[in-house]
Structure formats: structure tokens, C-alpha cells
C-alpha positions as CSV (number, residue, x, y, z in Angstrom):
1,X,-10.9,-50.0,-40.1
2,X,-13.9,-50.0,-37.1
3,X,-16.1,-47.2,-37.9
4,X,-16.7,-44.4,-35.8
5,X,-18.3,-45.3,-32.3
6,X,-21.6,-44.1,-31.4
7,X,-20.8,-41.6,-29.0
8,X,-18.3,-39.5,-31.4
9,X,-21.1,-39.8,-34.0
10,X,-23.3,-38.1,-31.7
11,X,-21.1,-35.4,-30.8
12,X,-20.9,-34.7,-34.7
13,X,-24.3,-34.1,-35.1
14,X,-25.5,-31.0,-35.2
15,X,-27.9,-29.9,-32.3
16,X,-30.9,-28.9,-34.9
17,X,-31.1,-32.4,-36.1
18,X,-31.3,-33.3,-32.6
19,X,-34.4,-30.5,-32.2
20,X,-35.9,-32.0,-35.3
21,X,-35.7,-35.5,-34.3
22,X,-37.4,-34.4,-30.6
23,X,-40.0,-32.4,-32.4
24,X,-40.7,-35.5,-34.8
25,X,-40.7,-37.4,-31.3
26,X,-43.5,-35.7,-29.8
27,X,-45.5,-34.8,-32.9
28,X,-44.8,-31.3,-32.9
29,X,-44.5,-30.6,-36.6
30,X,-46.7,-32.3,-39.0
31,X,-49.5,-29.9,-39.7
32,X,-49.2,-27.5,-43.0
33,X,-48.9,-24.6,-41.0
34,X,-45.9,-25.6,-39.7
35,X,-43.7,-24.9,-42.6
36,X,-42.3,-21.5,-41.3
37,X,-41.2,-23.8,-38.1
38,X,-39.5,-26.2,-40.3
39,X,-38.2,-23.7,-42.6
40,X,-36.4,-22.2,-39.7
41,X,-35.2,-25.8,-38.4
42,X,-33.4,-26.5,-42.2
43,X,-31.8,-23.2,-42.5
44,X,-29.6,-23.8,-39.1
45,X,-29.2,-26.7,-40.2
46,X,-27.8,-26.5,-43.3
47,X,-25.7,-23.4,-41.5
48,X,-24.6,-26.3,-38.6
49,X,-23.4,-28.5,-40.9
50,X,-21.5,-26.3,-43.2
51,X,-20.1,-24.8,-39.8
52,X,-19.5,-28.5,-38.4
53,X,-17.7,-29.4,-42.0
54,X,-15.0,-26.6,-41.7
55,X,-14.7,-26.7,-37.5
56,X,-15.9,-29.5,-36.0
57,X,-15.8,-27.6,-32.2
58,X,-18.2,-25.1,-33.7
59,X,-20.6,-23.4,-31.4
60,X,-24.4,-24.6,-30.9
61,X,-26.6,-22.7,-33.5
62,X,-29.8,-22.9,-33.1
63,X,-30.1,-23.9,-29.7
64,X,-27.3,-21.3,-28.0
65,X,-26.6,-23.2,-25.1
66,X,-30.1,-24.6,-24.4
67,X,-30.2,-28.0,-23.5
68,X,-31.7,-30.3,-25.5
69,X,-34.6,-32.8,-24.5
70,X,-32.9,-36.0,-25.3
71,X,-31.6,-38.9,-23.1
72,X,-28.4,-37.3,-22.2
73,X,-30.3,-34.2,-20.8
74,X,-29.4,-33.8,-17.5
75,X,-31.8,-31.1,-16.9
76,X,-35.2,-32.8,-17.5
77,X,-34.8,-35.6,-14.7
78,X,-35.2,-32.2,-12.3
79,X,-38.5,-31.1,-14.0
80,X,-42.5,-33.3,-13.9
81,X,-42.4,-35.5,-17.2
82,X,-44.8,-35.0,-19.9
83,X,-48.1,-36.5,-18.8
84,X,-50.7,-33.4,-19.2
85,X,-53.4,-34.0,-22.0
86,X,-54.5,-31.2,-23.8
87,X,-57.8,-31.4,-21.9
88,X,-56.0,-30.7,-18.9
89,X,-53.9,-27.8,-20.1
90,X,-57.1,-26.4,-21.0
91,X,-58.5,-26.4,-17.5
92,X,-55.4,-25.1,-16.1
93,X,-55.6,-22.8,-18.5
94,X,-59.6,-21.5,-18.2
95,X,-59.5,-21.5,-14.1
96,X,-56.3,-19.3,-14.6
97,X,-57.5,-16.8,-17.0
98,X,-61.5,-16.8,-15.7
99,X,-60.6,-17.0,-12.3
100,X,-60.0,-13.8,-11.4
101,X,-60.4,-12.3,-14.3
102,X,-64.3,-12.5,-14.6
103,X,-64.8,-10.7,-11.6
104,X,-63.9,-7.7,-12.6
105,X,-65.5,-7.6,-16.3
106,X,-69.4,-5.9,-15.7
107,X,-67.3,-2.7,-13.8
108,X,-65.5,-2.6,-17.3
109,X,-68.5,-2.9,-19.5
110,X,-69.7,-0.2,-17.3
111,X,-67.0,1.6,-17.5
112,X,-66.7,1.9,-21.2
113,X,-70.2,1.2,-22.4
114,X,-71.5,-1.3,-25.0
115,X,-69.4,-0.8,-27.7
116,X,-66.0,-0.5,-26.5
117,X,-66.4,-3.0,-24.2
118,X,-67.7,-5.5,-26.6
119,X,-65.1,-4.4,-29.5
120,X,-62.4,-4.2,-26.9
121,X,-63.2,-7.8,-25.6
122,X,-63.2,-9.4,-28.7
123,X,-60.0,-7.9,-30.0
124,X,-58.4,-8.9,-27.0
125,X,-59.3,-12.4,-27.3
126,X,-57.9,-12.8,-30.8
127,X,-54.9,-11.2,-30.0
128,X,-54.4,-12.9,-26.6
129,X,-55.0,-16.0,-28.7
130,X,-52.8,-15.5,-31.5
131,X,-49.7,-14.3,-29.2
132,X,-50.1,-17.2,-27.3
133,X,-49.7,-19.3,-30.8
134,X,-46.7,-17.4,-30.5
135,X,-45.7,-19.0,-27.7
136,X,-45.8,-22.4,-28.8
137,X,-44.1,-21.6,-32.2
138,X,-41.1,-20.9,-29.6
139,X,-41.4,-23.7,-27.5
140,X,-41.5,-26.6,-30.8
141,X,-38.5,-24.9,-31.7
142,X,-36.9,-25.0,-28.2
143,X,-38.8,-28.0,-27.1
144,X,-36.9,-28.0,-23.2
145,X,-37.0,-24.6,-23.0
146,X,-39.6,-25.0,-19.7
147,X,-40.1,-21.3,-18.5
148,X,-40.5,-18.1,-20.6
149,X,-37.8,-15.9,-19.5
150,X,-35.1,-18.3,-21.4
151,X,-36.8,-17.5,-24.5
152,X,-35.9,-13.8,-23.5
153,X,-32.4,-15.0,-23.3
154,X,-31.9,-16.3,-26.4
155,X,-33.1,-13.9,-28.0
156,X,-31.7,-10.8,-25.9
157,X,-29.1,-12.6,-24.2
158,X,-27.9,-12.8,-20.3
159,X,-29.5,-8.7,-20.0
160,X,-32.9,-10.4,-21.6
161,X,-32.8,-13.5,-18.8
162,X,-32.9,-11.3,-15.9
163,X,-35.8,-8.7,-17.8
164,X,-38.0,-11.5,-18.3
165,X,-37.1,-13.2,-14.9
166,X,-38.0,-9.5,-13.6
167,X,-41.4,-9.7,-15.5
168,X,-42.4,-12.9,-15.5
169,X,-41.7,-13.9,-11.7
170,X,-43.1,-10.5,-10.5
171,X,-46.2,-10.8,-12.1
172,X,-46.8,-14.6,-11.3
173,X,-46.6,-13.3,-7.5
174,X,-49.0,-10.9,-7.9
175,X,-51.1,-12.7,-9.5
176,X,-50.8,-15.4,-7.0
177,X,-51.0,-12.5,-4.2
178,X,-53.7,-10.9,-5.9
179,X,-56.1,-14.3,-5.6
180,X,-55.0,-14.8,-2.1
181,X,-56.4,-11.3,-1.1
182,X,-59.7,-11.6,-3.2
183,X,-60.0,-15.1,-1.6
184,X,-59.4,-13.2,2.0
185,X,-61.5,-10.3,0.9
186,X,-64.8,-13.2,0.0
187,X,-64.0,-14.5,3.6
188,X,-64.1,-10.9,5.3
189,X,-67.4,-10.1,3.4
190,X,-68.6,-13.5,5.3
191,X,-67.4,-12.6,8.8
192,X,-66.7,-8.4,9.0
193,X,-66.0,-7.9,12.0
194,X,-62.4,-10.4,11.6
195,X,-59.5,-8.3,10.8
196,X,-58.4,-9.1,6.9
197,X,-54.9,-9.5,7.4
198,X,-56.4,-12.9,9.2
199,X,-58.4,-14.1,6.5
200,X,-55.1,-13.7,3.8
201,X,-53.3,-15.9,6.6
202,X,-56.3,-18.4,6.5
203,X,-56.0,-18.4,2.5
204,X,-51.9,-18.6,2.6
205,X,-52.3,-21.5,4.5
206,X,-54.9,-23.5,2.7
207,X,-52.7,-22.4,-0.8
208,X,-49.5,-24.2,0.7
209,X,-51.1,-27.2,1.8
210,X,-52.6,-27.5,-1.9
211,X,-49.0,-26.6,-3.5
212,X,-47.6,-29.8,-2.1
213,X,-49.3,-31.7,-5.3
214,X,-46.0,-31.0,-7.3
215,X,-46.6,-30.9,-10.9
216,X,-48.8,-29.0,-13.1
217,X,-50.4,-32.2,-14.2
218,X,-51.4,-33.3,-10.1
219,X,-52.6,-29.7,-9.9
220,X,-54.7,-29.8,-12.8
221,X,-57.2,-32.3,-11.1
222,X,-58.0,-29.8,-8.8
223,X,-58.8,-27.1,-11.3
224,X,-61.3,-28.9,-12.7
225,X,-63.0,-28.1,-9.1
226,X,-62.1,-24.1,-9.4
227,X,-62.9,-23.7,-12.9
228,X,-66.7,-25.7,-11.9
229,X,-66.7,-23.0,-9.1
230,X,-66.1,-19.5,-10.6
231,X,-68.8,-21.0,-13.4
232,X,-71.3,-22.2,-11.0
233,X,-70.9,-19.0,-9.1
234,X,-71.2,-16.3,-12.0
235,X,-74.5,-18.4,-12.9
236,X,-75.7,-17.8,-9.8
237,X,-74.5,-13.9,-9.7
238,X,-76.4,-13.5,-12.7
239,X,-79.5,-15.4,-11.6
240,X,-79.8,-12.7,-8.9
241,X,-79.1,-9.6,-11.0
242,X,-82.2,-9.6,-12.7
243,X,-84.1,-9.6,-9.0
244,X,-81.7,-7.1,-8.0
245,X,-81.9,-4.7,-10.7
246,X,-85.9,-3.9,-10.9
247,X,-86.0,-1.5,-8.4
248,X,-82.6,0.2,-8.9
249,X,-82.8,2.6,-11.8
250,X,-80.1,0.8,-13.9
251,X,-79.4,2.4,-17.4
252,X,-76.8,1.6,-19.7
253,X,-75.0,3.5,-22.5
254,X,-73.4,2.7,-25.8
255,X,-70.0,4.7,-24.5
256,X,-68.7,5.1,-21.2
257,X,-69.5,8.4,-19.7
258,X,-66.8,8.2,-16.6
259,X,-64.1,10.0,-18.2
260,X,-60.5,9.1,-19.6
261,X,-59.0,7.9,-16.8
262,X,-62.1,5.5,-16.0
263,X,-62.4,4.8,-19.3
264,X,-58.5,3.5,-19.2
265,X,-59.4,1.6,-15.8
266,X,-62.2,-0.5,-17.8
267,X,-60.2,-1.2,-20.9
268,X,-57.4,-2.6,-18.5
269,X,-60.1,-4.7,-16.7
270,X,-60.3,-6.2,-19.9
271,X,-57.3,-6.5,-21.6
272,X,-55.2,-8.4,-18.2
273,X,-58.1,-10.9,-18.1
274,X,-56.6,-13.1,-20.9
275,X,-53.2,-12.1,-19.5
276,X,-51.7,-15.6,-18.4
277,X,-48.9,-15.9,-21.1
278,X,-46.6,-16.1,-17.9
279,X,-47.3,-19.4,-17.1
280,X,-47.9,-20.9,-20.6
281,X,-44.3,-22.5,-20.7
282,X,-44.8,-24.4,-17.8
283,X,-47.9,-26.0,-19.2
284,X,-46.5,-26.8,-22.5
285,X,-43.4,-28.1,-20.8
286,X,-46.0,-31.1,-19.2
287,X,-48.2,-31.9,-22.2
288,X,-47.6,-35.4,-23.8
289,X,-47.6,-33.3,-27.4
290,X,-46.8,-29.8,-27.5
291,X,-48.5,-29.6,-31.0
292,X,-52.5,-30.2,-28.5
293,X,-51.6,-27.3,-26.9
294,X,-53.3,-25.2,-30.0
295,X,-56.2,-27.2,-29.2
296,X,-56.0,-26.2,-25.1
297,X,-55.2,-22.9,-25.9
298,X,-58.7,-22.2,-28.2
299,X,-60.1,-24.1,-26.3
300,X,-59.8,-22.0,-22.9
301,X,-59.5,-18.3,-24.5
302,X,-63.3,-19.0,-26.5
303,X,-64.8,-20.5,-23.1
304,X,-63.4,-17.7,-21.6
305,X,-64.4,-15.1,-24.5
306,X,-67.7,-16.2,-23.7
307,X,-68.4,-16.6,-20.0
308,X,-66.6,-12.8,-20.0
309,X,-69.2,-11.7,-22.5
310,X,-72.1,-13.6,-20.8
311,X,-71.3,-12.0,-17.2
312,X,-70.4,-8.5,-18.4
313,X,-73.6,-8.2,-20.5
314,X,-75.7,-9.4,-17.6
315,X,-74.6,-7.2,-15.1
316,X,-74.1,-4.5,-16.8
317,X,-77.5,-4.7,-18.3
318,X,-79.0,-5.2,-15.0
319,X,-77.2,-3.5,-12.4
320,X,-75.5,-1.1,-14.5
321,X,-74.5,2.6,-13.2
322,X,-76.1,1.7,-10.0
323,X,-74.3,0.9,-6.1
324,X,-75.1,-2.5,-6.5
325,X,-73.0,-3.3,-9.2
326,X,-69.9,-4.1,-7.2
327,X,-66.4,-4.7,-8.0
328,X,-65.6,-8.2,-7.8
329,X,-69.1,-9.0,-9.5
330,X,-69.3,-11.5,-6.8
331,X,-70.5,-9.0,-3.8
332,X,-73.4,-8.2,-6.1
333,X,-74.9,-10.6,-4.4
334,X,-78.3,-10.6,-1.9
335,X,-77.1,-11.1,1.7
336,X,-77.8,-14.1,3.3
337,X,-77.5,-17.6,1.9
338,X,-77.0,-16.4,-1.6
339,X,-74.0,-14.5,-0.4
340,X,-72.4,-17.1,1.5
341,X,-72.9,-19.8,-1.6
342,X,-71.1,-17.2,-4.1
343,X,-68.3,-16.3,-1.6
344,X,-67.5,-19.9,-0.6
345,X,-67.4,-21.0,-4.3
346,X,-64.9,-17.9,-5.4
347,X,-62.8,-18.6,-2.8
348,X,-62.3,-22.2,-3.8
349,X,-61.4,-21.0,-7.3
350,X,-59.1,-18.0,-6.3
351,X,-57.0,-20.4,-4.4
352,X,-56.6,-23.2,-6.5
353,X,-55.7,-20.3,-9.3
354,X,-53.3,-19.3,-6.6
355,X,-51.8,-22.2,-6.1
356,X,-51.2,-23.1,-9.9
357,X,-48.7,-19.6,-9.8
358,X,-47.4,-20.9,-6.1
359,X,-46.6,-24.4,-7.8
360,X,-44.4,-22.8,-10.8
361,X,-42.8,-20.0,-8.2
362,X,-42.2,-23.1,-6.4
363,X,-40.4,-25.1,-8.6
364,X,-38.1,-22.3,-9.9
365,X,-37.4,-20.4,-6.8
366,X,-36.0,-23.9,-6.0
367,X,-34.0,-25.0,-9.3
368,X,-32.1,-21.6,-9.1
369,X,-31.6,-21.2,-5.2
370,X,-31.1,-24.8,-4.5
371,X,-28.2,-25.4,-6.2
372,X,-26.5,-28.1,-3.5
373,X,-28.0,-31.3,-2.4
374,X,-30.9,-31.1,-5.5
375,X,-32.9,-34.1,-6.1
376,X,-34.8,-35.5,-9.2
377,X,-38.7,-34.9,-9.5
378,X,-39.4,-38.8,-9.7
379,X,-37.5,-38.8,-5.7
380,X,-40.7,-38.9,-3.4
381,X,-38.7,-39.4,-0.7
382,X,-39.6,-37.5,2.8
383,X,-36.2,-35.4,2.5
384,X,-37.1,-34.4,-1.2
385,X,-40.7,-33.4,-0.5
386,X,-39.5,-31.9,2.8
387,X,-37.6,-29.3,0.6
388,X,-40.6,-28.9,-1.7
389,X,-42.5,-28.1,1.6
390,X,-39.4,-25.4,2.5
391,X,-39.5,-23.6,-0.4
392,X,-43.3,-23.7,-1.1
393,X,-43.2,-22.2,2.4
394,X,-40.9,-19.5,1.7
395,X,-42.9,-18.5,-1.8
396,X,-46.3,-18.2,0.0
397,X,-44.7,-16.3,3.4
398,X,-43.4,-13.9,1.2
399,X,-46.8,-13.4,-0.7
400,X,-48.3,-13.2,2.5
401,X,-45.8,-10.8,3.7
402,X,-46.4,-8.3,1.2
403,X,-49.9,-8.3,0.5
404,X,-50.5,-7.5,4.3
405,X,-47.3,-4.9,4.8
406,X,-49.0,-3.0,1.6
407,X,-52.4,-1.1,2.4
408,X,-52.8,-0.2,-0.4
409,X,-52.1,-3.9,-2.6
410,X,-54.9,-4.1,-4.4
411,X,-54.1,-1.1,-6.8
412,X,-49.9,-2.1,-6.9
413,X,-51.4,-5.2,-8.4
414,X,-53.3,-3.6,-10.9
415,X,-50.1,-1.3,-11.9
416,X,-48.1,-4.4,-12.3
417,X,-50.5,-5.4,-14.3
418,X,-50.8,-2.4,-16.7
419,X,-46.6,-2.4,-16.5
420,X,-45.7,-5.8,-17.0
421,X,-48.8,-8.2,-18.6
422,X,-49.4,-5.7,-21.5
423,X,-45.2,-6.6,-22.4
424,X,-45.1,-10.5,-21.3
425,X,-48.7,-10.8,-23.3
426,X,-48.3,-8.6,-26.5
427,X,-44.9,-6.8,-26.9
428,X,-42.6,-9.6,-26.6
429,X,-44.1,-12.9,-27.5
430,X,-44.6,-10.9,-31.2
431,X,-41.4,-9.4,-31.1
432,X,-39.8,-13.0,-30.7
433,X,-42.1,-14.3,-33.5
434,X,-40.9,-11.3,-35.5
435,X,-37.7,-11.8,-35.2
436,X,-37.2,-15.8,-35.5
437,X,-39.7,-16.2,-38.7
438,X,-39.8,-12.8,-40.2
439,X,-37.8,-14.9,-43.3
440,X,-40.1,-17.5,-43.6
441,X,-43.8,-15.7,-43.4
442,X,-45.4,-13.3,-45.2
443,X,-45.6,-9.9,-45.5
444,X,-49.2,-10.2,-43.9
445,X,-48.1,-12.1,-40.7
446,X,-45.3,-9.8,-40.5
447,X,-47.5,-7.0,-40.6
448,X,-49.8,-8.5,-37.4
449,X,-46.6,-9.1,-35.6
450,X,-45.5,-5.4,-36.0
451,X,-48.9,-4.3,-35.0
452,X,-49.2,-6.2,-32.2
453,X,-46.2,-4.8,-30.6
454,X,-47.1,-1.7,-31.2
455,X,-50.7,-2.4,-29.7
456,X,-48.9,-3.6,-26.6
457,X,-46.7,-0.3,-26.5
458,X,-49.9,1.4,-26.4
459,X,-51.2,-0.5,-23.9
460,X,-48.9,-0.2,-21.8
461,X,-47.9,4.1,-21.9
462,X,-52.3,4.2,-21.5
463,X,-53.0,1.4,-19.2
464,X,-49.5,2.7,-16.8
465,X,-51.1,6.1,-17.1
466,X,-54.4,4.7,-15.0
467,X,-53.3,2.5,-13.3
468,X,-50.3,5.0,-11.4
469,X,-53.6,7.8,-11.2
470,X,-55.3,5.1,-9.1
471,X,-52.2,3.7,-7.2
472,X,-51.2,7.4,-6.0
473,X,-55.1,7.7,-4.7
474,X,-55.3,4.8,-3.2
475,X,-51.6,5.4,-0.6
476,X,-53.4,8.8,-0.2
477,X,-56.2,6.4,1.3
478,X,-54.1,3.2,2.7
479,X,-54.5,2.0,6.2
480,X,-52.0,1.1,8.4
481,X,-50.3,-2.5,7.8
482,X,-51.5,-5.8,9.6
483,X,-54.8,-3.6,10.5
484,X,-58.0,-3.7,9.6
485,X,-58.6,-0.5,7.6
486,X,-56.6,-2.4,4.5
487,X,-57.7,-3.8,1.1
């Protein structure tokens, strides 16, 4: 009697074994510290194996309807292939983190004072690295999950998918728009007689043009330029700080003296300077080896921590509690050539950072809305590129309209960050990690995850209060949409 066909045999293999095979192929689960992940897979395989014996039509186990990364996965053809080295991923991480995150850090030091600022900056650096690793473990379990909201669906059902999509893509849009606005403000500081909405349009056009690079691997090459630009810009600002502060009568304090609301705003600036978790799944989905994401994460996070500490300390030490300390810090530069150079460098960094968010938003807008006439990623025909150009135009145009229509947009971004990023960065990664691994991890690891969940909830309450307070003030002082008085 002839044995079972290859197709029949494949149909009877539990999906968790396919995940383990995929993980092995990509070198995901080789380190001893990944034993918890292997334990989860083995447990699920035993359950699924038993279910298959009892009922050949049993439901999918660990992957709960998620597509498998195998030769039979039709979805992989619609996304960029895994070609990104971990150094390229580190560049993308660092550019998104540092680009807009470093600009308000000196003001955060001023609001908080030396001790709270240094302690909070260190704590957030470590905690956000831990939660980034939590998401890496999720991606190791589910290698075909290419977007953060799908993880919400895995643990919270269809309602979780809606919640995750709302949180992730709303905040990603606000991230893109805040970088667009920062670039426009830098242009406006060099030509104050031109209305801000015109410069927002200029920034949007540049973002759209660079956004025709369809893969994050391609954008990562440009991200190197953006990271170098913000680094040089901040070095110039720090170099001029001692000269500006000579006759400014600046002073510093161990603890800030501006009151509760201002202190909370300073906390927001530091906390959300590290809030890039919304983009980590698309980054990991293009890496050649997911296990190397750990190196990319630690590299980018440590760079950001050292960079933030240096810029914050120098800016606060020389310009603290004076009118010379501006937010963003790039404006704390002598007028003339130095200010022009710094602003141009900041503009480059903001445009490239915004392009990263625009790339992800365009991809998933096209994926979910263009259900007919879908074309594979490797299709480089004119029609396929035209579709990408159309959807990227929709994303960038929407960003421009919202940024220009809301005169108090800057304060609105802060409110969105406080209410959304604390959950996507702290609360939900820790919650998902705890729900998945609670039976395999030690008591202390469980305690750390539960502490971070509580930390995220507290940040949401405190940060939301301070941000909403600032938003109310901004609304009262807001100008007219598309006018020269907004910003």
C-alpha cells in the first residue's frame, strides 16, 4: 500500500511544529535564555498532538488563525522579504527614537531637576528595553506576525484587534505628523515671514518623495543620514551652550521647582522619548534573523540613553532656568549661520524619521483597503508602483490636513502620546508576555512584568492629566486653521 502523500502528511502536522521549524530555520530559538519560548511551544505541541489524534479536524492551536511562514504562506508575497541586517534595524530604531525624542530632553531636565531626571531617564531606558524584548519573544513565537495589532487579537480577540489598530496606527500617524511639524517649525525659524502651513506642505512633499522607497530595508540606508544629522546638530548645540550661558545667570537644582503639572510634562518628555514599540513588529518582520533583534534593540536604546543624558545635562547645566533654553533645544542656537546649519540638520532627521512611519502606514493602509487588484511586493511594474504612490499620497495628505487644521496640534500630539504610548510601550507588552509565559517563567520575572503593567497604568493617569491640562490651555490660545498663528 502506498504511503500517505506529502500533502496529506503536511495537513496533519500541528501548526506549533511548523512554528518550531520556522524558528529553527531563522535561528530564533538557540540561546539558553529562550527556554521559556521553547517550553511554550512544546506544551502547545503536546496539546495539539493530542487533539489531532482525537480529531483530525481540530482547530489551530498556538497560532489561532495566524498565517504560517512557510512555502505555502500566500501573505508573505505581499510584504518585503527578510533582508535587513541587525545594524540596519538598529539604525532605524535609533533614528525613530532619537530624531524627535532628543529635542525636548533639556527642558525635561529643567522641569524635573537633576535627581528625578537622571533616575527617570535610567529607569525608562531599562524598562523600555525589557518591554521591547517582550515583543521580540512574541515575534519569535509568531514569526509571521508583521504588525503589533495582530498580537492584540491573539490575546484579546477581535475587540483587541480593533483596540490595537486604533492605538498603534493613531499614534504612528501622530508620530509622523509631529516630525512633519517639527521640520516645518525649523524651516519657519529660518524664514519667519512665511506662514507655517506652507512649510508643513513642503515637509509633506519631501516625505512623500522619499516614501517611494517601499521597504524598510531601503529606508534604513537613508536612516543612517538622518541619525548622523541629528547627532551633528546636537553636538553643535552643546558646543554653543557654554558660550550662550556665560552671561545668562543660569542655575540648576537637585529637584525641579515648577510645580506638579510642569513636573508631569517633564516626565512625559522623557518617558515617550523611548516610545517606539509601535514600529518594532514591522522592523522585525524584515530582519534576516529575528534573534539578532536583541542586539539591535540594546544598541539603539543604549545609544539613545547616552545621547539623551549628554544633551539633557549640557543644556540644563549651561542654560537651565533661562529664556535661552528653548523647546525644542535646536532653537537654543546663536542666530545666523549656526542656527541655519542646526535647523537644516534637524529637518533632514525629522523628514527621514517621518518617512519610516509613513512607509509602515502606507503598507497597512494599502493592505487593508486595497482588497482587489493586490500585487506582490516583488512586482516592480509601473502599475504596482503607481498604487503605492497613490496610497502614500493618501497617508501624507491626511497628515498634512490634520496638522494644518488643528491650530493646537503640538499639544494634541503630547496628549496622544500620554494616553496611547504609555499603554503600547509599557502596559500591553508586559501584559501579553505575562499571559503567554506565566507558567514557564520564574516568580521574579512575573513580578517584573506585573510591576511594568502597574507602571504603565500610573503613567497613563499622570501623563494624561498633565497633557490634557496643556491641551486645554493650547485650545484657548489657538489660532485659526491654515493660518500663520498656528503651531
